[in-house]
C-alpha positions in Angstrom: 96.4 -69.2 17.5 97.8 -66.9 20.2 96.1 -65.2 22.9 98.8 -62.1 22.8 97.2 -58.8 22.1 97.0 -56.4 19.3 99.1 -52.9 19.7 97.1 -50.3 20.8 97.2 -48.3 17.4 98.4 -50.2 13.8 97.9 -49.0 10.4 97.6 -52.3 8.9 93.7 -52.3 9.3 91.0 -49.1 9.4 89.2 -48.3 12.6 86.2 -50.1 13.2 83.4 -47.9 12.0 85.8 -46.0 9.7 84.4 -48.3 6.2 80.6 -49.1 6.6 79.0 -51.9 4.5 75.3 -50.1 4.3 73.7 -53.4 3.5 75.4 -55.0 6.5 74.4 -52.3 8.8 70.9 -52.4 7.6 70.6 -56.3 8.3 72.6 -56.0 11.4 70.3 -53.3 12.6 66.9 -55.5 11.4 68.3 -58.7 13.0 69.3 -56.8 16.5 65.8 -54.8 16.3 63.7 -58.3 15.9 65.7 -60.0 18.5 65.2 -57.1 21.1 61.7 -57.1 20.0 61.2 -60.9 20.8 63.3 -60.8 24.2 61.1 -58.1 25.5 57.7 -59.1 24.2 58.6 -62.6 26.3 60.0 -60.3 29.4 56.5 -58.0 29.2 54.4 -60.9 28.8 55.9 -62.9 31.4 56.4 -59.6 34.0 52.4 -58.9 33.5 51.1 -62.5 33.6 53.7 -62.8 36.8 51.9 -59.8 38.4 48.2 -60.5 37.0 47.5 -64.3 36.5 50.1 -66.8 37.3 49.8 -66.7 41.3 46.5 -68.1 41.3 47.1 -70.6 38.3 50.3 -72.0 39.2 50.5 -71.7 43.0 47.1 -71.3 44.5 47.6 -73.4 47.6 49.8 -70.6 48.8 47.1 -68.0 49.2 46.6 -64.7 47.5 49.8 -63.1 48.9 52.1 -66.3 48.8 51.0 -67.0 45.5 52.0 -63.6 44.2 55.4 -64.1 46.0 56.1 -67.3 44.7 55.3 -66.1 41.0 57.4 -63.3 41.3 60.4 -65.6 42.7 59.9 -67.6 39.3 60.3 -64.3 37.4 63.5 -63.9 39.5 64.8 -67.5 38.5 64.9 -66.3 34.8 66.8 -63.6 35.7 69.3 -65.6 37.8 70.1 -67.8 34.8 70.9 -65.0 32.6 74.5 -64.8 33.9 75.3 -68.7 33.1 73.9 -67.5 29.8 75.8 -64.9 29.2 78.9 -66.7 30.4 78.0 -70.0 27.9 77.7 -67.6 25.0 79.9 -64.9 25.5 82.3 -67.4 25.0 81.3 -68.7 22.1 80.6 -64.9 20.4 84.1 -64.0 21.3 85.5 -67.6 20.2 83.3 -68.2 17.4 81.5 -65.1 16.3 79.0 -63.1 17.0 76.4 -64.2 14.5 76.0 -68.0 15.7 75.3 -66.6 19.2 72.1 -64.8 17.9 71.0 -68.0 16.2 71.2 -69.7 19.5 69.7 -67.4 21.7 66.8 -66.4 19.7 66.0 -70.0 19.3 65.9 -70.7 23.3 64.2 -67.8 24.2 61.3 -68.1 21.6 61.0 -72.2 22.1 60.7 -71.6 26.0 58.1 -68.6 25.6 56.0 -71.0 23.4 56.1 -74.0 25.6 54.9 -71.7 28.6 51.8 -71.4 26.6 51.1 -75.1 26.6 51.8 -75.6 30.6 49.2 -77.4 32.6 47.7 -75.4 35.5 47.8 -76.3 39.3 44.1 -77.4 38.5 44.9 -79.6 35.8 48.0 -81.3 37.2 48.9 -79.9 40.4 52.2 -78.4 41.2 53.9 -80.0 38.1 53.2 -77.0 36.0 54.6 -74.9 38.4 58.0 -76.9 38.1 58.0 -76.7 34.4 57.2 -73.0 34.7 60.7 -72.6 36.2 62.1 -75.0 34.0 61.0 -72.9 31.2 62.2 -69.7 32.6 65.4 -70.9 33.3 65.5 -71.9 29.4 64.5 -68.5 28.9 66.7 -66.6 30.9 69.9 -68.3 29.4 68.8 -67.4 26.1 68.1 -63.9 27.0 71.5 -64.0 28.9 73.3 -62.9 25.6 70.9 -61.6 23.3 71.0 -58.1 24.1 74.8 -58.7 24.9 75.3 -59.8 21.2 72.7 -57.1 20.1 75.0 -54.5 21.0 78.2 -55.9 20.4 77.1 -56.6 16.8 75.6 -53.1 16.0 78.3 -51.4 17.9 81.2 -53.3 15.9 78.8 -52.6 12.4 78.2 -48.9 12.6 79.9 -45.8 12.0 82.2 -44.5 14.9 80.6 -40.8 14.6 77.3 -42.2 14.9 77.6 -45.2 16.6 75.6 -43.9 19.9 72.7 -43.5 17.2 73.1 -46.8 15.7 73.7 -49.0 18.8 70.3 -47.3 20.0 68.1 -48.4 16.9 68.4 -52.1 18.0 66.5 -51.0 21.1 63.4 -49.6 19.5 62.9 -53.1 19.1 62.4 -53.1 23.2 59.7 -50.6 23.0 58.3 -53.0 20.3 58.3 -55.6 22.2 56.8 -53.6 25.0 53.8 -52.4 23.1 53.3 -56.0 21.5 53.5 -57.5 25.3 51.5 -54.6 27.1 49.0 -54.2 24.2 48.5 -57.9 24.1 47.3 -57.9 27.8 45.5 -54.6 27.7 43.2 -56.1 25.0 43.1 -59.4 27.1 41.6 -57.4 29.9 38.5 -56.7 27.6 37.8 -60.4 28.2 35.8 -62.3 30.4 38.1 -62.9 33.5 36.9 -66.8 33.7 38.1 -67.1 29.8 41.2 -65.4 30.5 42.4 -67.4 33.2 41.0 -70.8 31.6 42.7 -70.6 28.1 43.1 -67.0 26.9 46.4 -66.3 28.7 48.3 -69.2 26.6 47.9 -67.2 23.3 50.4 -64.4 23.9 53.1 -66.9 24.8 52.0 -69.2 21.7 51.8 -66.4 19.4 55.7 -65.8 20.1 56.5 -68.4 17.3 55.8 -65.7 14.7 58.8 -63.6 16.2 60.8 -66.5 16.4 60.7 -67.6 12.8 60.9 -64.0 11.4 64.3 -63.5 13.7 65.8 -66.8 12.8 65.1 -65.7 8.8 66.6 -62.5 9.1 70.0 -63.9 11.3 70.6 -66.7 8.8 71.3 -63.5 6.5 73.8 -61.9 8.7 77.6 -61.5 8.0 80.3 -61.7 10.8 81.2 -58.1 12.2 84.2 -56.7 10.6 85.9 -56.5 13.8 85.8 -60.5 14.5 86.9 -60.9 11.0 89.9 -58.9 11.8 90.4 -60.7 14.6 90.5 -64.1 12.5 92.3 -62.3 9.7 95.5 -61.6 12.1 94.7 -64.9 14.3 94.1 -63.1 17.6 90.9 -64.6 18.3 91.4 -65.7 22.2 90.8 -69.4 23.2 90.0 -67.9 26.7 87.7 -64.6 27.0 86.3 -65.1 30.0 90.4 -65.5 31.3 91.2 -62.4 29.7 88.2 -60.7 31.3 89.0 -61.8 34.6 92.7 -61.0 34.5 92.3 -57.3 32.8 88.5 -56.4 33.0 87.5 -56.9 36.6 86.9 -53.0 37.1 85.0 -52.2 34.0 82.7 -55.1 34.4 81.8 -53.6 38.0 81.5 -50.3 35.9 78.9 -51.9 33.7 77.1 -53.5 36.8 76.8 -50.1 38.3 75.4 -48.1 35.3 72.8 -51.1 34.7 71.4 -50.6 38.3 69.3 -47.5 37.9 68.6 -48.4 34.3 67.7 -52.2 34.6 66.1 -51.9 37.9 63.9 -48.9 37.4 62.8 -50.4 34.2 61.5 -53.4 36.2 59.8 -51.5 39.0 58.1 -49.3 36.6 56.9 -52.4 34.6 56.3 -55.2 36.8 56.3 -54.1 40.4 54.3 -51.5 40.1 51.8 -53.4 38.2 51.5 -55.5 41.0 51.3 -52.9 43.4 48.3 -51.4 41.7 46.8 -54.6 41.5 47.0 -55.3 45.1 45.9 -52.0 45.7 42.6 -52.5 43.7 40.0 -50.0 45.2 41.7 -46.9 44.5 42.5 -47.6 41.1 38.7 -48.5 40.6 38.9 -52.3 40.4 40.9 -52.2 37.0 44.1 -54.2 37.2 44.9 -53.6 33.5 45.7 -49.7 34.3 49.4 -51.1 34.4 49.6 -52.9 31.0 48.0 -49.4 29.0 50.3 -47.2 31.2 53.3 -49.6 29.4 51.6 -49.3 26.0 51.6 -45.7 26.3 55.4 -45.2 27.8 56.6 -47.7 25.1 55.4 -45.4 22.5 57.7 -42.4 23.9 60.5 -44.8 24.6 61.0 -45.6 21.2 61.6 -42.0 20.2 63.7 -41.3 23.2 66.1 -44.1 23.2 67.3 -43.1 19.9 67.4 -39.5 20.7 69.6 -40.3 23.8 71.8 -42.2 22.1 72.3 -39.8 19.3 73.0 -37.1 22.0 75.8 -39.2 23.6 77.5 -39.0 19.9 77.4 -35.3 20.5 78.1 -34.7 24.1 79.5 -38.0 25.4 78.0 -41.1 26.9 78.9 -40.6 30.5 77.3 -36.8 30.7 73.9 -38.1 29.4 73.9 -41.0 31.5 75.2 -39.1 34.6 72.4 -36.4 34.1 69.9 -39.3 33.5 70.5 -41.0 36.4 70.1 -37.9 38.4 66.9 -37.2 36.7 65.3 -40.7 37.9 66.8 -40.0 41.5 65.1 -36.9 42.0 62.0 -38.0 40.4 61.8 -41.5 42.6 59.5 -39.7 45.6 57.0 -37.6 43.3 56.6 -40.3 41.3 55.7 -42.6 43.5 53.5 -40.4 45.6 51.2 -39.5 42.6 50.7 -43.1 41.9 49.7 -43.5 45.5 46.6 -40.9 44.6 45.0 -43.5 42.6 44.4 -41.0 39.7 44.6 -43.2 36.4 45.7 -40.2 34.4 48.7 -39.5 36.8 49.6 -42.9 36.7 49.9 -43.1 33.0 51.8 -39.9 33.2 54.2 -41.1 35.8 55.0 -44.3 33.9 55.8 -42.5 30.9 58.0 -40.2 32.2 59.9 -42.7 34.2 60.2 -45.4 31.5 60.6 -43.1 28.7 63.0 -40.2 30.0 64.4 -41.7 33.4 65.2 -45.4 32.3 65.8 -44.4 28.2 68.4 -41.5 29.1 70.5 -44.1 30.8 69.8 -47.0 28.2 70.3 -44.9 25.1 73.9 -44.4 25.8 74.8 -47.5 27.2 74.0 -49.2 24.2 77.1 -48.0 22.5 79.1 -47.3 25.7 79.1 -51.0 27.3 80.7 -52.4 24.0 83.4 -49.4 23.8 84.2 -50.4 27.6 86.1 -53.8 26.6 88.8 -55.0 24.1 87.9 -56.8 20.9 88.8 -60.2 22.1 86.6 -60.5 24.9 84.0 -57.7 24.6 81.1 -60.1 23.9 81.9 -61.8 27.4 82.3 -58.5 28.9 79.3 -56.8 28.0 77.3 -60.4 28.5 78.9 -60.4 32.3 78.0 -56.9 32.7 74.8 -56.9 31.6 73.5 -60.2 33.0 75.2 -60.2 36.9 73.5 -56.6 37.4 70.4 -57.9 35.7 70.2 -60.4 38.8 70.7 -57.8 41.3 68.8 -55.0 39.8 66.0 -56.6 37.5 65.6 -60.1 39.0 65.2 -59.7 42.5 63.4 -56.5 42.2 60.1 -57.9 41.9 60.5 -60.5 44.6 62.2 -58.2 47.0 59.8 -55.5 46.6 57.0 -57.8 46.8 58.3 -58.5 50.2 58.5 -55.2 51.1 55.1 -54.3 50.3 53.8 -57.1 51.9 55.2 -56.5 55.1 54.5 -52.3 54.7 50.8 -52.9 53.6 51.5 -52.0 50.1 53.2 -48.8 51.0 54.0 -46.4 48.0 57.2 -45.0 49.8 58.8 -48.5 49.6 58.6 -48.3 45.8 60.1 -44.9 45.7 63.1 -45.7 48.4 63.9 -48.7 46.2 64.0 -46.5 42.8 65.9 -43.8 44.4 68.9 -46.4 45.8 69.2 -48.2 42.4 69.4 -44.9 40.6 71.8 -43.4 43.0 74.3 -46.6 42.2 74.4 -45.6 38.7 74.6 -42.0 39.4 78.1 -42.5 41.5 79.2 -45.2 38.9 79.3 -42.4 36.2 82.0 -40.7 38.2 84.6 -43.7 37.5 83.3 -44.4 33.9 85.6 -43.4 31.3 84.5 -41.4 28.2 84.5 -43.9 25.5 83.0 -41.9 22.5 84.5 -42.3 19.1 86.7 -45.7 20.5 88.2 -47.7 17.9 86.7 -51.1 19.0 89.7 -53.0 17.0 91.7 -52.4 20.1 92.1 -55.3 22.5 92.7 -53.2 25.6 90.0 -51.9 27.5 88.8 -48.1 27.5 90.6 -47.8 31.2 
C-alpha cells in the first residue's frame, strides 16, 4: 500500500459521477437523510432545552442568569468535542471506508441523546446530573463531528457530476426534518402544564430518539461503499495517514472551509438557539409565550427543506462560489433589519424574520456547501478534510455563539444590537472567504489533488 498520489488525469477509470448506480444513489440519499434528521433532531431538542429548561433543572444554585449561561456552556462543550470526533472518524472514513463511519456515528449520537432523557435533575441528585449532562454532550459531539462530513462525502462520491449540487443537498432535507421534529415536539410540549413539563415531560423528546436510531442503523447496514473509495482500494491508493496528507497539502482549503462555514453555521445557531434564549429572557414583550421560538423554527424548517435543494441545484448551473457569495451578502445586509424587527415584540414579525434568515440566508450558503466542501479535497483525505473544515468552524461559529452571545446579552441588558452585530460579522467572514475560494463545480472526485 502506498501514499503516492494518483495522477491528475487517467483513462483507466471513469470520472466519479459519470457512471451512477440508481439503487446505490437512492440508498445513499436515504441513509444520509435519516442520519441528518437524527443529528438535527438532537441538535434542536438540546438547543431548545438549553434555552428554555436546562438551566433551572440542572444548574438551579447559580440563579436565573447564571443557570442560563451554564446551560449554554454545556451546549458549547458538545461543539468543542466535534473536531475530535471529526479527526477520529475522518481517519476511519479515509482509511477503512465511508460506510463504517456512518454506522459508528449514528450509534454514538443516538445513545447519548437517549441517555440524556434518563439523567437525574439537581433536585434528584445535586450536581451529578449536570456532570453527566456534560459527559453525554461530549459523546454526542464526538458522533456529530463526523456525521455531516460523512453524509456530504458519501452522497457527493455517489451522485452524478452534473447534478452533484442537487443530490448533495438532498440529505440536508433531513436537517429540516430533524428541525421539524425537534421544534415541533417542543411546540407541542409548550401546551402542557409547566410543572409537568419540567417534572418528566421534557425527557420524552430525548427518549424518543431511539426510534430514529433504529431506522438509521437498519438503512445504513444496507449501504455499499462509494465508487471513489472502491477505486482507491482497487489501485491500492488508500492512504494510511490521511491527517498527515491533509496537514502537508490542504491547510489552505481547510481554512477556506472554516471561513465559508462561519456565516452559515454561526447564523443557523444564532437564529435557532441564541434568539430563542433572547426571546425567553425578554418575556413580557413576547406576551410571556416562550414557545414563540420553537414555532418560528417549525415554520422556517418547512421553507428550508425546499430552499436548500433549490440553492444546491442552482449551484450546478451558475457555480458554487457565486451562490455562496450572494447568500453570505444577503445574510450580512439582513442582520440589522432582522433583529430590529424582532425587538418590536410582534410574533408575526418574529416568524417572518426567522423564516427569511434561516430559509434564505442560511440555506443559500448550505445548499452549495454540500457539494463544495467535498470537491475542495482530494480522494485520499477527503473525509478528514471535510470533517476538519466543518467541525473546527462549528466550534468557533455555532459552538460558542450561545455562550458568548448569552454573555453579551447579559452585559447589555438583552440588547438586540448584539445579536445583529454578531450575525453581521459571521456573514462578513464567509462573504470575504468566497473571494479566495476556487470554483469546484463538475470536479472529478477520483483525483487525489485538492481543488487549489
